[in-house]
GUVEXNU-525005 format. One record per residue: residue in one letter; x, y, z of N, C-alpha, C in turn. Coordinates in steps of 0.02 Angstrom, whole numbers, padded with zeros to 5 digits, always signed. Layout:
BEGIN
AXYZXYZXYZ
...
//
This chain:
BEGIN
M+00045-00044-00006+00008-00001+00000+00035+00051-00001
P+00062+00112-00059+00105+00157-00055+00071+00219-00017
W+00011+00228-00005+00000+00279+00040-00024+00269+00103
L-00006+00217+00133-00019+00179+00184+00040+00216+00262
D+00083+00245+00241+00126+00303+00272+00075+00355+00290
E+00062+00379+00231-00014+00429+00223-00061+00446+00285
F-00092+00377+00257-00140+00374+00295-00133+00352+00390
I-00102+00315+00401-00081+00316+00458-00058+00388+00482
T-00024+00439+00461-00023+00501+00491-00078+00558+00495
I-00116+00544+00444-00174+00568+00435-00230+00550+00504
A-00233+00461+00520-00254+00460+00562-00245+00465+00658
L-00183+00474+00634-00153+00517+00724-00150+00572+00738
V-00150+00606+00666-00160+00686+00677-00234+00710+00689
H-00294+00648+00651-00352+00649+00681-00361+00641+00738
L-00323+00583+00770-00345+00564+00828-00335+00619+00895
V-00289+00651+00856-00279+00720+00945-00321+00752+00901
A-00348+00797+00848-00392+00817+00853-00456+00805+00858
V-00494+00750+00855-00555+00743+00873-00558+00728+00956
A-00481+00723+00978-00482+00723+01065-00488+00769+01104
S-00476+00846+01078-00467+00887+01083-00532+00940+01115
P-00555+00949+01146-00595+00998+01185-00634+01033+01128
G-00698+01029+01121-00714+01109+01083-00798+01092+01053
P-00826+01123+01024-00893+01126+01003-00929+01051+00995
D-00884+01000+00952-00917+00935+00960-00916+00916+01012
F-00875+00900+01075-00862+00887+01120-00915+00911+01143
A-00918+00980+01158-00973+01022+01213-01046+00979+01188
I-01063+00983+01130-01129+00974+01121-01138+00895+01125
V-01093+00854+01139-01105+00768+01140-01115+00754+01225
V-01077+00805+01249-01101+00784+01329-01167+00839+01346
R-01177+00892+01316-01223+00926+01339-01288+00885+01326
N-01294+00864+01251-01344+00819+01240-01356+00747+01275
S-01294+00719+01313-01290+00667+01350-01338+00686+01415
V-01300+00741+01438-01329+00761+01522-01399+00758+01496
A-01423+00807+01460-01507+00832+01440-01555+00761+01423
F-01525+00740+01371-01578+00691+01348-01580+00620+01339
G-01496+00609+01367-01481+00527+01370-01449+00502+01304
R-01420+00436+01307-01364+00384+01249-01405+00400+01183
R-01462+00394+01163-01503+00380+01104-01490+00449+01059
I-01489+00505+01098-01497+00553+01064-01440+00583+01055
A-01365+00581+01109-01316+00597+01087-01291+00550+01050
I-01297+00487+01021-01283+00444+00973-01313+00472+00928
W-01356+00502+00918-01367+00530+00838-01340+00594+00851
T-01339+00608+00887-01303+00687+00884-01235+00678+00850
S-01204+00626+00884-01132+00591+00863-01131+00580+00781
I-01195+00538+00768-01189+00518+00689-01200+00593+00630
G-01224+00641+00672-01231+00698+00642-01172+00739+00632
I-01130+00733+00683-01060+00766+00678-01009+00738+00620
G-00995+00659+00625-00994+00627+00590-01004+00644+00528
L-01064+00649+00492-01099+00678+00431-01063+00729+00406
G-01067+00797+00473-01038+00852+00453-00946+00863+00444
I-00936+00790+00447-00848+00787+00425-00856+00785+00339
L-00898+00735+00329-00922+00724+00247-00924+00800+00183
L-00945+00852+00233-00964+00918+00191-00895+00951+00197
H-00853+00943+00258-00788+00966+00261-00731+00934+00188
V-00738+00868+00181-00700+00830+00153-00730+00856+00085
A-00801+00866+00054-00795+00851-00013-00785+00943-00031
Y-00792+00985+00030-00766+01051-00031-00685+01056-00014
S-00672+01004+00014-00589+01017+00026-00547+00985-00054
L-00605+00947-00065-00585+00883-00112-00592+00932-00180
V-00631+00993-00195-00631+01017-00249-00591+01106-00234
G-00555+01099-00176-00506+01142-00163-00562+01214-00149
L-00629+01207-00105-00648+01250-00094-00638+01264-00014
S-00600+01230+00001-00566+01253+00087-00512+01303+00069
V-00475+01311+00016-00425+01351+00017-00451+01440-00009
V-00516+01413-00044-00548+01489-00053-00576+01528-00017
I-00616+01467+00036-00640+01501+00099-00582+01542+00157
K-00513+01505+00161-00474+01526+00196-00439+01588+00172
T-00439+01603+00110-00426+01656+00075-00446+01708+00058
T-00522+01691+00093-00568+01764+00071-00605+01767+00119
P-00567+01833+00159-00577+01852+00228-00654+01871+00229
W-00694+01913+00197-00776+01883+00223-00804+01858+00217
L-00782+01794+00172-00801+01746+00196-00807+01696+00242
Y-00739+01697+00283-00723+01645+00318-00746+01683+00380
A-00753+01768+00379-00777+01799+00442-00858+01781+00442
A-00884+01783+00379-00961+01758+00400-00973+01709+00414
I-00933+01661+00379-00940+01564+00424-00934+01564+00484
S-00886+01617+00526-00875+01615+00593-00920+01628+00626
Y-00944+01708+00606-00991+01754+00639-01054+01677+00635
L-01076+01629+00594-01124+01609+00600-01121+01552+00641
A-01063+01530+00635-01053+01480+00682-01054+01482+00755
A-01026+01582+00760-01012+01586+00842-01113+01601+00862
A-01135+01617+00814-01218+01614+00839-01242+01578+00847
Y-01239+01514+00806-01261+01429+00818-01240+01424+00865
L-01176+01416+00911-01151+01403+00975-01181+01431+01012
L-01198+01499+01016-01243+01557+01073-01302+01511+01081
Y-01332+01487+01021-01411+01463+01020-01394+01412+01073
L-01347+01368+01055-01355+01309+01090-01352+01316+01165
A-01295+01370+01185-01268+01374+01251-01325+01408+01299
Y-01364+01435+01247-01429+01492+01304-01486+01414+01317
G-01477+01361+01282-01534+01303+01305-01508+01265+01354
A-01430+01282+01340-01379+01234+01402-01383+01264+01467
L-01409+01323+01456-01393+01381+01521-01462+01386+01556
R-01506+01352+01525-01576+01370+01551-01595+01300+01592
S-01546+01252+01588-01542+01190+01605-01555+01216+01692
G-01613+01173+01712-01615+01162+01808-01645+01115+01826
P-01645+01085+01914-01682+01048+01929-01777+01027+01892
G-01807+01079+01879-01857+01067+01853-01855+01068+01768
G-01798+01050+01749-01798+01054+01661-01788+00974+01650
P-01758+00948+01611-01738+00887+01587-01699+00848+01644
N-01728+00798+01661-01706+00768+01710-01618+00736+01703
P-01583+00728+01756-01501+00717+01736-01518+00640+01723
L-01448+00603+01699-01451+00554+01704-01451+00493+01739
N-01488+00435+01734-01496+00400+01789-01507+00325+01750
Q-01505+00269+01807-01502+00191+01772-01542+00198+01713
S-01608+00222+01708-01632+00205+01662-01612+00241+01583
A-01583+00295+01607-01553+00329+01548-01502+00278+01523
A-01452+00244+01559-01401+00205+01556-01419+00133+01529
D-01477+00137+01510-01504+00061+01494-01546+00084+01437
G-01544+00156+01414-01580+00186+01355-01668+00188+01346
N-01687+00187+01409-01735+00193+01435-01779+00266+01464
I-01768+00312+01411-01763+00380+01448-01824+00403+01451
Q-01855+00416+01498-01907+00446+01525-01913+00514+01550
R-01916+00557+01503-01904+00640+01513-01933+00675+01455
A-01909+00730+01481-01902+00794+01399-01851+00757+01325
Q-01894+00746+01279-01848+00727+01228-01825+00758+01166
I-01809+00786+01129-01794+00807+01068-01794+00758+01014
S-01817+00773+00931-01826+00703+00893-01771+00694+00868
T-01750+00617+00848-01693+00598+00818-01659+00633+00780
K-01703+00677+00722-01685+00713+00662-01648+00779+00675
K-01681+00814+00746-01668+00859+00769-01586+00855+00805
A-01598+00807+00835-01510+00781+00867-01469+00778+00819
L-01489+00762+00749-01447+00732+00680-01423+00789+00673
W-01461+00843+00639-01445+00918+00616-01406+00945+00664
I-01419+00963+00759-01386+00980+00782-01304+00959+00761
G-01298+00884+00764-01222+00866+00766-01188+00879+00689
F-01251+00893+00632-01203+00910+00577-01201+00976+00577
L-01231+01018+00604-01215+01088+00587-01182+01129+00637
T-01160+01091+00698-01104+01103+00747-01030+01084+00712
N-01018+01036+00686-00961+01026+00640-00986+01070+00592
G-01007+01076+00527-01010+01093+00481-01021+01157+00468
L-01021+01212+00541-01005+01258+00523-00938+01299+00576
N-00911+01251+00571-00866+01254+00626-00793+01274+00587
P-00782+01342+00587-00722+01352+00541-00642+01322+00559
K-00646+01325+00620-00581+01280+00629-00566+01212+00600
A-00625+01167+00583-00638+01109+00548-00603+01135+00485
T-00614+01192+00461-00608+01225+00389-00530+01219+00394
L-00497+01246+00452-00429+01271+00435-00402+01189+00447
F-00428+01146+00496-00403+01060+00496-00386+01037+00412
F-00442+01052+00402-00449+01009+00317-00409+01044+00287
L-00404+01104+00280-00367+01134+00230-00277+01139+00235
S-00257+01124+00311-00229+01088+00314-00187+01018+00316
L-00230+00972+00305-00236+00905+00297-00229+00897+00227
F-00250+00928+00183-00251+00922+00113-00202+00972+00091
T-00157+01010+00097-00119+01047+00087-00055+01022+00110
A-00045+01000+00181+00017+00985+00211+00031+00920+00218
I-00027+00874+00231-00022+00815+00240-00013+00759+00176
I-00076+00768+00158-00089+00722+00077-00062+00758+00006
S-00025+00705-00003+00032+00723-00058-00027+00743-00123
V-00019+00796-00178-00065+00817-00228-00045+00742-00280
D-00012+00714-00275-00007+00652-00332-00064+00590-00309
T-00082+00613-00244-00133+00564-00211-00177+00554-00250
P-00207+00503-00265-00281+00483-00317-00344+00518-00294
L-00372+00534-00330-00451+00560-00296-00489+00493-00253
S-00483+00447-00282-00515+00383-00233-00483+00371-00163
V-00407+00386-00165-00380+00368-00094-00403+00453-00068
K-00428+00499-00095-00425+00536-00047-00501+00541-00022
T-00545+00517-00067-00610+00504-00032-00612+00442+00006
F-00568+00401+00019-00580+00357+00063-00539+00382+00128
Y-00490+00440+00123-00471+00461+00178-00529+00504+00213
G-00566+00526+00174-00633+00572+00201-00677+00533+00231
V-00695+00485+00215-00751+00439+00224-00701+00391+00299
Y-00654+00391+00284-00637+00343+00351-00623+00425+00410
L-00630+00478+00404-00614+00530+00442-00683+00533+00471
A-00729+00539+00443-00804+00536+00459-00828+00503+00486
F-00814+00418+00472-00817+00353+00519-00794+00370+00586
A-00736+00382+00587-00675+00378+00644-00724+00429+00704
T-00734+00486+00659-00765+00548+00713-00824+00524+00741
G-00880+00487+00685-00921+00480+00718-00940+00415+00772
V-00881+00364+00763-00879+00324+00819-00845+00349+00870
W-00799+00393+00875-00783+00413+00936-00820+00442+00985
F-00867+00483+00958-00930+00527+00981-00978+00484+01008
C-00994+00424+00977-01042+00379+00999-01036+00339+01060
F-00945+00319+01074-00938+00287+01120-00915+00346+01167
L-00903+00406+01152-00898+00468+01199-00976+00447+01240
S-01036+00456+01178-01110+00452+01219-01122+00385+01253
Y-01080+00342+01243-01111+00265+01296-01071+00264+01339
L-01011+00311+01354-00976+00306+01381-01015+00352+01488
L-01039+00410+01428-01068+00466+01466-01136+00442+01488
S-01161+00387+01457-01213+00352+01488-01216+00287+01523
T-01165+00268+01521-01167+00209+01586-01169+00222+01651
S-01226+00172+01696-01225+00182+01758-01177+00213+01821
K-01111+00206+01794-01071+00231+01855-01049+00302+01817
V-01055+00324+01776-01047+00401+01756-01113+00434+01762
A-01185+00396+01771-01244+00438+01770-01241+00433+01832
N-01238+00381+01884-01227+00396+01958-01181+00445+01981
L-01125+00446+01955-01064+00516+01972-01116+00580+01956
I-01135+00597+01889-01176+00650+01878-01224+00648+01926
G-01257+00622+01949-01315+00619+02003-01371+00644+01982
T-01379+00696+02047-01452+00744+02033-01443+00810+02027
K-01363+00814+02014-01357+00881+01994-01321+00876+01929
G-01353+00839+01875-01322+00832+01813-01327+00900+01773
Y-01387+00943+01788-01391+00997+01767-01326+01068+01756
W-01305+01058+01818-01229+01086+01830-01187+01064+01780
L-01185+01033+01760-01130+00999+01714-01164+01017+01635
D-01246+01024+01621-01265+01048+01566-01240+01108+01550
R-01242+01163+01616-01228+01229+01599-01159+01255+01610
V-01114+01195+01631-01025+01215+01628-01023+01199+01550
M-01052+01145+01506-01063+01157+01439-01097+01217+01411
G-01118+01250+01424-01171+01314+01412-01108+01357+01401
V-01060+01353+01468-01034+01425+01471-00966+01407+01416
L-00935+01332+01411-00889+01330+01376-00905+01316+01309
L-00971+01325+01282-01004+01343+01224-00986+01411+01213
I-01016+01453+01252-01001+01520+01242-00929+01547+01224
G-00883+01521+01266-00800+01526+01261-00788+01494+01191
L-00814+01455+01143-00793+01438+01090-00812+01482+01058
A-00896+01508+01071-00902+01572+01023-00873+01621+01004
A-00863+01645+01078-00798+01700+01074-00749+01687+01048
K-00715+01643+01058-00657+01627+01024-00648+01630+00950
L-00704+01596+00900-00706+01616+00847-00734+01667+00820
V-00748+01718+00851-00757+01793+00832-00692+01826+00849
W-00674+01809+00882-00615+01873+00912-00532+01865+00906
I-00523+01765+00910-00462+01729+00888-00453+01723+00812
//
């Protein structure tokens, strides 16, 4: 496999990037706490699908256009920041009277509480990742500094599918971990405080997108 070294490099760089706290991490934690495992997993799938959006425009060179067009990059940044603030508002409103925190029934997948639809969860994940300009920079770096220009389009497409799949699997695993009985018991009846912390984190990430 002539591109094995390139693939291993991409996989390692992606592992570091996906494990770093960011909007995707915050929204998966938030939805795990507020709505349970099933919704968090659908959110994770949406995040994985959002990766395909970045891959698609990177394959045709649009990531370079976005990065080198200040007004377009700024517009995406402001739109992403506004969306994160919208998500943060919902998280900060969590309280004892809102969605119940995780419990054993949540860990078993039987969530008896306020819910959102799986379609909405999917869109939340997709938009959170798809509107993240930091992801644009990541794929710009990936397709210019790591992936060779001589790499066939079919191989680049395989890389993209792998990145989307690996991202979805990582966050599905995180969703499962957060909804296990031990973690649920750790969160206990004060789970809404973690929800609020994620809200503050989302505000911080929104501010970082605009001012940095």
